[in-house]
Structure formats: structure tokens, C-alpha cells
C-alpha positions in Angstrom: -12.8 20.6 2.2 -15.5 18.3 3.6 -14.1 14.9 4.8 -16.7 12.3 5.8 -15.6 9.2 7.7 -17.4 5.9 7.7 -16.4 2.4 8.6 -16.6 -0.4 6.0 -19.8 -2.6 6.0 -21.8 0.1 7.8 -25.4 -0.8 7.2 -26.8 1.6 9.8 -25.5 4.6 7.8 -23.7 7.9 8.6 -25.5 11.2 8.3 -24.1 13.7 5.8 -24.6 17.4 5.1 -27.0 18.3 2.2 -24.3 20.4 0.6 -22.3 17.2 -0.1 -25.0 15.2 -1.7 -24.5 16.5 -5.3 -20.8 15.6 -5.2 -21.4 12.2 -3.6 -24.1 11.4 -6.3 -21.3 11.3 -8.8 -20.0 8.0 -7.5 -22.7 6.7 -5.1 -25.0 3.8 -6.1 -22.7 3.0 -9.0 -20.8 -0.2 -9.7 -17.1 0.0 -9.5 -16.7 -1.3 -13.1 -18.5 1.9 -14.3 -16.1 4.2 -12.4 -12.8 2.6 -13.4 -12.1 5.1 -16.1 -11.9 7.9 -13.6 -8.9 8.8 -11.5 -9.4 5.7 -9.3 -7.0 3.0 -8.2 -8.4 -0.2 -6.9 -6.5 -3.0 -5.1 -8.5 -6.3 -5.3 -8.3 -9.9 -6.2 -9.8 -9.2 -9.6 -11.4 -12.6 -9.9 -14.9 -14.0 -10.3 -14.9 -15.2 -6.7 -15.3 -11.8 -5.1 -16.9 -10.0 -8.1 -15.7 -6.7 -6.6 -16.4 -4.8 -9.8 -20.1 -5.3 -9.4 -20.1 -3.7 -5.9 -21.2 -0.2 -5.0 -18.5 1.7 -3.2 -21.0 3.9 -1.4 -24.8 3.8 -1.2 -26.6 7.1 -0.9 -30.0 7.7 0.7 -31.0 11.2 -0.4 -34.3 11.1 1.6 -32.6 10.6 5.0 -29.3 12.3 4.0 -27.3 9.1 4.8 -24.5 7.1 3.2 -23.9 3.3 3.7 -20.7 1.4 3.0 -19.8 -2.1 1.8 -16.6 -4.2 1.8 -14.4 -1.4 0.4 -11.9 0.7 2.3 -9.8 3.7 1.4 -10.9 7.1 0.1 -13.0 8.5 -2.7 -14.0 12.0 -3.6 -15.4 14.4 -6.1 -14.5 18.1 -6.1 -14.3 19.3 -2.4 -16.1 16.3 -0.9 -14.1 13.3 0.2 -15.2 10.1 1.9 -12.8 8.2 4.1 -13.7 4.5 4.6 -11.9 2.9 7.5 -11.9 -0.7 8.8 -14.7 -1.5 11.2 -12.0 -3.1 13.3 -10.1 0.2 13.8 -10.0 1.4 17.4 -10.2 5.1 16.5 -9.8 7.5 13.6 -6.2 6.4 13.1 -6.9 3.2 11.1 -3.7 1.4 12.1 -5.2 -2.0 11.2 -5.7 -1.0 7.5 -2.3 0.6 7.3 -0.7 -2.4 8.9 -2.3 -4.9 6.5 -1.3 -2.8 3.5 2.3 -2.6 4.7 2.4 -6.4 5.3 0.7 -7.3 2.0 2.8 -4.9 -0.1 6.0 -6.1 1.7 6.8 -2.6 3.0 8.4 -1.7 6.2 7.5 1.9 6.7 6.2 2.0 10.3 7.9 5.4 10.8 5.6 7.0 8.2 3.9 10.0 9.8 0.2 10.6 9.2 -1.0 14.0 8.0 -1.6 16.5 10.8 -5.2 17.0 9.6 -5.9 13.2 9.9 -6.2 12.9 6.2 -4.1 9.8 5.5 -5.1 9.5 1.8 -1.5 10.6 0.9 -0.1 7.7 2.9 -2.2 5.2 0.8 -0.9 6.8 -2.4 2.7 6.4 -1.2 2.1 2.7 -0.3 0.8 2.1 -3.8 3.6 4.1 -5.5 6.3 2.1 -3.7 4.7 -1.2 -4.7 4.1 -0.2 -8.3 7.5 1.5 -8.6 9.3 -1.7 -7.6 7.3 -3.8 -10.1 8.0 -1.3 -12.9 11.7 -1.0 -12.2 12.0 -4.8 -12.4 11.1 -4.5 -16.1 13.9 -2.0 -16.6 13.9 1.8 -17.1 11.2 2.8 -19.6 12.6 3.8 -22.9 10.9 5.5 -25.9 11.5 7.6 -29.0 11.9 11.3 -28.3 12.2 14.3 -30.6 15.3 16.4 -29.7 16.6 19.8 -30.8 20.3 20.4 -31.0 22.6 23.3 -32.0 26.2 22.2 -32.3 28.8 21.1 -34.8 28.0 17.4 -34.7 25.1 17.2 -37.1 23.3 13.8 -36.9 19.8 14.7 -37.9 17.6 16.9 -40.1 18.7 20.5 -40.3 16.2 23.0 -38.9 16.6 26.0 -41.4 14.5 28.5 -39.5 16.1 27.8 -36.1 19.5 27.8 -37.7 19.0 31.2 -39.3 17.7 32.6 -36.0 20.5 31.2 -33.8 23.5 30.9 -36.0 23.6 33.9 -38.4 26.2 35.2 -38.7 27.8 31.8 -38.9 29.4 30.7 -35.6 30.4 27.1 -36.5 27.1 25.5 -35.2 24.2 23.9 -37.0 20.7 23.7 -35.7 19.1 20.2 -36.3 16.4 17.9 -35.0 16.7 14.2 -34.2 14.5 11.3 -33.1 16.3 9.3 -30.4 15.5 6.2 -28.4 16.0 7.6 -24.9 15.6 6.8 -21.2 14.8 10.5 -20.7 11.2 10.7 -21.8 7.7 11.8 -20.5 7.2 8.7 -18.4 10.5 8.8 -16.6 10.1 12.6 -16.2 6.7 12.0 -14.6 8.3 9.5 -12.1 11.1 11.9 -11.4 8.7 14.7 -10.5 6.8 12.2 -8.3 10.0 11.2 -6.5 10.9 14.9 -5.9 7.4 15.6 -4.6 7.4 12.7 -2.2 10.7 13.7 -0.8 9.3 17.1 0.1 6.4 15.5 2.0 7.9 12.4 3.6 11.7 12.6 4.0 13.5 9.2 3.8 10.5 7.2 2.7 12.2 6.3 -0.6 15.1 4.7 1.3 13.2 1.9 2.9 14.9 -0.8 0.9 17.7 -1.3 -1.6 15.4 -2.0 -4.6 13.7 1.3 -4.2 16.9 3.2 -3.5 18.4 1.7 -6.6 15.3 2.5 -8.7 15.3 6.1 -7.6 19.0 6.4 -8.5 18.4 5.0 -12.0 15.5 7.4 -12.6 17.5 10.4 -11.4 20.4 9.4 -13.7 18.1 8.9 -16.6 16.3 12.3 -16.3 19.0 14.8 -16.9 16.5 17.3 -18.4 14.5 17.4 -15.2 13.1 20.9 -14.4 10.9 21.3 -11.4 9.1 24.2 -13.1 7.8 21.9 -15.8 5.7 19.7 -13.5 2.3 20.7 -15.0 3.6 20.3 -18.5 4.8 16.8 -17.7 1.5 15.9 -16.2 -0.4 17.1 -19.3 1.9 15.0 -21.5 1.1 11.8 -19.5 -2.7 12.0 -19.3 -3.1 9.5 -22.1 -3.2 5.8 -21.2 0.1 4.1 -21.8 -0.1 1.0 -24.0 3.2 -0.9 -24.3 3.7 -4.7 -24.9 6.7 -5.0 -22.7 6.6 -2.1 -20.1 3.0 -2.9 -19.1 3.8 -2.3 -15.4 4.4 1.4 -16.1 0.7 2.1 -16.8 -0.6 1.7 -13.2 2.6 3.5 -12.1 1.7 6.4 -14.4 -1.8 6.6 -12.9 -0.6 6.7 -9.3 2.1 9.3 -10.1 -0.6 11.6 -11.5 -2.7 11.1 -8.4 0.2 12.0 -6.1 1.2 15.1 -8.1 -2.4 16.3 -8.1 -2.9 15.4 -4.4 -3.0 19.0 -3.2 -5.4 20.0 -6.0 -7.7 17.1 -5.2 -7.5 17.7 -1.5 -8.5 21.3 -1.6 -11.0 21.1 -4.5 -8.9 22.9 -7.1 -9.2 20.0 -9.6 -12.8 20.2 -10.5 -15.3 17.6 -11.8 -13.0 14.6 -11.2 -13.8 11.4 -9.3 -10.6 10.4 -7.6 -9.5 7.9 -4.9 -7.7 4.8 -3.9 -9.7 1.8 -2.7 -9.0 -1.6 -1.2 -11.2 -4.7 -1.2 -11.5 -5.7 2.4 -11.9 -9.4 1.8 -8.9 -9.5 -0.5 -6.7 -7.5 1.8 -7.6 -9.7 4.8 -6.9 -12.9 2.8 -3.5 -11.7 1.7 -2.6 -10.5 5.1 -3.4 -14.0 6.6 -1.2 -15.5 3.9 1.8 -13.4 5.1 1.5 -15.5 8.3 0.6 -18.9 6.8 3.3 -18.9 4.2 5.8 -19.5 7.1 3.9 -22.7 7.9 4.1 -24.0 4.3 0.5 -23.5 3.4 -0.4 -23.3 -0.3 -2.4 -20.2 -1.5 -4.1 -21.1 -4.7 -4.5 -18.3 -7.3 -7.6 -18.3 -9.4 -6.4 -15.7 -11.8 -3.0 -17.4 -12.4 -4.6 -20.9 -12.2 -2.1 -22.2 -9.7 -2.4 -24.8 -6.9 -6.1 -25.5 -7.5 -7.7 -28.9 -6.6 -9.8 -31.1 -8.9 -13.3 -32.0 -7.6 -14.3 -33.9 -10.7 -11.2 -35.7 -12.0 -9.6 -32.7 -13.7 -12.9 -31.4 -15.1 -13.7 -29.0 -12.3 -10.9 -27.1 -10.6 -11.6 -25.1 -7.4 -9.3 -22.8 -5.4 -9.5 -22.9 -1.6 -8.0 -19.9 0.2 -5.3 -22.0 1.9 -4.5 -25.7 2.5 -1.6 -27.8 3.7 -1.4 -31.5 2.7 1.0 -32.5 5.5 -1.0 -30.8 8.2 -4.3 -32.0 6.6 -5.9 -28.5 7.1 -7.9 -26.4 4.7 -8.7 -22.8 5.6 -11.2 -20.2 4.4 -10.9 -16.5 5.3 -13.9 -14.3 6.1 -13.7 -10.6 6.5 -16.7 -10.4 8.8 -17.6 -11.1 12.4 -19.1 -14.5 13.1 -21.3 -14.9 16.1 -21.5 -17.8 18.5 -24.4 -19.4 16.6 -22.5 -19.4 13.3 -25.5 -18.1 11.5 -23.4 -15.5 9.6 -21.7 -18.3 7.7 -23.3 -18.7 4.3 -24.7 -22.1 3.4 -22.6 -22.1 0.2 -19.5 -21.4 2.3 -20.3 -24.4 4.6 -20.8 -26.7 1.6 -17.7 -25.4 -0.1 -15.3 -26.0 2.8 -16.8 -29.5 3.4 -16.2 -30.4 -0.2 -12.6 -29.2 0.1 -12.1 -31.3 3.2 -13.5 -34.5 1.5 -11.5 -33.9 -1.7 -8.2 -33.2 0.1 -8.7 -35.9 2.7 -8.2 -33.2 5.4 -8.9 -33.6 9.0 -9.7 -30.0 9.7 -11.5 -27.2 7.9 -11.7 -23.8 9.4 -13.0 -20.3 8.8 -10.5 -17.5 9.8 -12.2 -14.2 10.7 -11.3 -11.0 12.7 -12.6 -10.3 16.2 -12.4 -7.3 18.5 -12.6 -9.1 21.8 -11.3 -12.6 22.9 -14.7 -13.5 24.4 -16.0 -13.6 20.8 -13.9 -16.7 20.1 -14.7 -18.9 23.1 -16.0 -21.8 21.0 -13.8 -23.0 18.2 -15.5 -26.2 17.1 -18.5 -25.9 14.8 -19.0 -29.6 14.4 -17.7 -32.9 13.2 -18.6 -34.3 9.8 -21.5 -36.9 9.8 -19.9 -40.0 8.4 -22.5 -42.6 9.6 -23.1 -43.7 6.0 -19.4 -44.6 5.3 -18.5 -46.2 8.7 -16.6 -43.1 9.7 -13.7 -43.7 7.4 -13.0 -39.9 7.1 -12.9 -38.2 10.5 -12.9 -34.5 10.1 -14.1 -31.4 11.9 -15.0 -27.9 11.0 -13.9 -24.9 13.1 -14.0 -21.2 13.3 -10.9 -19.3 14.3 -11.1 -15.7 15.6 -8.1 -13.5 15.0 -7.9 -10.8 17.6 -7.5 -7.3 16.2 -6.1 -5.0 19.0 -8.7 -2.4 20.0 -6.9 0.2 22.0 -5.9 3.9 21.6 -2.4 3.4 20.3 0.0 6.4 19.9 1.4 5.2 16.6 1.5 2.2 14.3 4.6 0.8 16.0 2.6 0.2 19.1 -0.2 -1.4 17.1 2.3 -3.7 15.3 3.8 -4.9 18.6 0.4 -5.7 19.9 -0.9 -7.5 16.8 2.2 -9.6 16.8 0.7 -11.5 19.8 -2.4 -12.3 17.8 -0.2 -13.6 14.9 1.7 -15.8 17.3 -1.5 -17.1 18.9 -2.9 -17.9 15.4 0.2 -19.8 14.4 -0.1 -21.8 17.7 -3.7 -22.8 16.9 -2.7 -24.0 13.5 0.3 -25.9 14.8 -1.8 -27.6 17.5 -4.5 -28.4 14.9 -7.2 -26.7 17.0 -6.5 -29.2 19.7 -7.8 -32.1 17.6 -8.9 -35.0 19.7 -8.8 -37.8 17.1 
């Protein structure tokens, strides 16, 4: 299998072999929204702000045999060609930064998860998503549906199956063959989840014991699927290929999709599942924003949600609601995350972003507005203050300043993700200190 690695937001491009071009063409230069019906799973904000669905995952230049990336990370493939998109802030091919952000955002504590020996960590991403989606689904209860059952005993409680009865019970032996339709926990969906659980256990021992919710959910699925037969895996997959539409158990649809990806992983990895686009992708801007929130929520910052219409602020007396990334009334701070490197001249900050954060500062009566962005070296963040607001026309009633705040991403050759986690903890503490000290505000 051909595995091509490229960092996100790589506009210089990475050279590829001509033999991979036809496979890459199946998903390159195409908007995400046109690929969603394939075997893809996408983790993003899903709001108009980022408009991720109108982005290309990969751009292909057939003339120069090169591919270019955007703000998407993860992996995507077709037949025996797979593209692995790492974070540009990763120190080496082991993208611990991406793994760390995913574990923090998805509230997982699985630092002992071992990466594949062939450096293909796509299976790790699938496990992350399975654990997250499994917990969400189990909170809705164990999936239940009507199932057709065949019985052959003396307790008749259904429609007698004459042909089967003659075949099995003549001469008469006291039993009756009959069919029933039962509302059961043991169904195609729970069987699919059970097969996925058993498969994961063969690949990553102990990973399903990371917390009590998952352990309890696994126990419930095992208890519900008494008819489990490891030899029927392909049959169960085939019975679950159709999209699940249920008014109550709606969390089971994304879980169904990720289960099928996991059970087909070996086929996808070695090109045995032909003519299928597959992958799991992460919106870099969304992941960075949610990771920063795992730190700021301890400091009582609000994190407005556009999709859920929560904690927005009104710019035009309840007629125009906007949603800053983060703000804190008491600290008088509003923050905007940027998943890109900002240089010392601040010319990589869009004009619309500058206008936006200034409007937030004025509306909230804040003293500080700041852009939060990742950096690889401390020297990239020598100057924090961008400038103070020009209030000459209103006698300086509102005194406020706009800053940029670099968040150092450790850039060393770590042996494992535990080493990386210990190192980035220092960055998190330094970031909290900057917030608490209000960027050393002088007024």
C-alpha cells in the first residue's frame, strides 16, 4: 500500500508517484460536501463560520505530480493509496500534537495507546472516534428493534412454520416450529457493535477499560448479544450497510459508520476493499479551538456555540447575535483562536478578524482582546501587544488593547505521547498565567 504523508496547510506541495494519481483524483479538488456520502467521517464545527464543507481536502497538480493540503488533518484514501495529513506543528512523523488534542477534546485518557508498528496511525483515529461515539450512543440506552426469530420448542407463541416443522419434528417429538417478531436488544446494530468491540480487543488490549462509562457500555452490549458468532462478521456488516434512521436512537447512526470503518480497516489498509473512498478527517481550526477551551473552561470562560445558539452577544439590540470564541465578563477579556502562525508584523491577521475582535471588545466593554495561535519556538512570541484602541473621539472612555498570544507546541523528538503530554503541560500553565495576569495590562 502506498502511504503519502503531508502536513496540513502545505502550499509548497509534496511530490507523488504517477501510479497514485488515478486513485488520488477520486477525492482531490473536490469539496467535502460532495464526498460525505462515501465512507468518510469528519469532525468539525459544522457551522457557517468555518464553512468546512466547501473546502478541498487535497488539491492535486497533475502537471507537476504534486499534492497540496488545507486546514484538514487525518487520513483519506482510495483503493491502495492513502494520504496521511499531519499537523504542521508535529515534530516528526509521530504526530503527538494531533493525538493529544483529540484525546483532550474527546475527553479520553488513553496515553498508553500504542501506535502501529508500520507508523500507520489511522486505526488510532478510528478508536478515538469509536470511544467518543460509543459513549454518546450508550447514553441513549441500548438500541432496540423488531427482529424475526425462529423457534422450535413446545412453547408456541407465534406463527407455525409448516415446512420447517415437517422437516424437524416428524415423527412428532413434542416440539413445534414457529416464527415470531420480537422487540429485542439483540439485533443487527448491537451485533455490529459487539463485533467491533471484539475486533478492537484483538488489536488494542485494555483500551475499552479506560473509564467506567465505556466498561459499563461494553458489558451491556455483551449481555444483549447472546447470539454473537465471530464467524458471522461479514454477514453482520452487510446487514448494516444501509443508513440508520431512528427518531430516538439518532446517536447510533455515526456509531454504525465508524464500526464499519473499523471492521473493514484491514481491507482498506491493504487495498482489498476496492473502489471506495474512506478516511477520518479533522478540521484543524475546530480542533484547536476546542483544545484551547479544555484549558479556558477552568478559568470560567464562556464558549459560545453558534450551532446551539448559546452564549452569543447582541451587537444590534437583540437583532444581530454574534458568537466570539471565548469571553469572560469578570476578567473583561475576549479571545479569538487562530490555527495558523502569526508573524511579528501581524500581517497574517485578516482585516475582518481585526474588525471583529474590536467590535466584540466594544460591545462587551472588555479591556483586552487577543488572538490565540500556536507557535513552534518561544522567539516567535516576543511581542504580545498589537496596539491600543484609538479612543481620541470619545475622550478615552473605553481603554482597551489588542494582543496576540502564542501557545508553544513542543517541537522535540519524543519517545511517546506521555513525554509530549508532560512537556505541553508547561505551555498550558504558561497560557493560564498570561490570562490570569491579563497580558500584564498597564491600565
